[in-house]
Residue, then its C-alpha position, 0 to 999 in steps of 0.5 A: m492207356v499203357i496198361f490196356q495197350l500192353l494187355l491188347v498186345v499180349s492178347i493178340v499174341v496169344l490169339g495168334a498162338v492158339d490153334a483155333p480149330v482145336n481150341v475153339t473156346t479158348a480162341a473165342i475167349v481170347a478174341i473177346g478179350v481183344a475186343f474188350f481191351s481194344a474198346s477200353q483203349d478207344v474209350l480212354v483215348d477219347a476221354y484223354r482227347t476230351d480232357l486235353l483239347s478245348e471245346i473249340e478244338r475237339g472237332k478237329g481233334g476227333a477228325t485228326h484221330v480218325t484220319g490217323 
């Protein structure tokens, strides 16, 4: 999770530094990277929550995650 969080932060910073009107392709590639790292982090957090919580606690855990 930490690796994907760091990759997400780096890709967001790079996306902010790219001059999108001039470098449309670069901005699009970095934006795809942001989406990929964000989705991967979401999957990892869901898997961790599933491993951490018992079956009875998963509903409340999911609600807490969405609220947070």
